[in-house]
C-alpha positions, 0 to 999 in steps of 0.5 A: 453137929448142925441142926439138920444132922441133930434133927435127923438123928433124933427122928431116927431114934424116935422111929426106932423106939416107935418101931420097937413099941409096935413090934412089942404090942403086935401091931404089924401094920404100924411096925411095917409103917415105922420100918418104912420110915426108918428105911427112908431116914437111913437112906436120907442119912446116907445121901447126906453123909450122916453117920448113924452108927449103931442105932439100927433095929 
């Protein structure tokens, strides 16, 4: 796995964790921000042929 792929997958995992935490604490604004970031990361992964697997939230 190259550095780009590893970094992208790590960012996705971190963003998923942050999104979960925002939802659990009831921070709707932060949840929206994190969801937008996650959507962008998934789009970026798809554009570069990076398989994300079962990490979707």
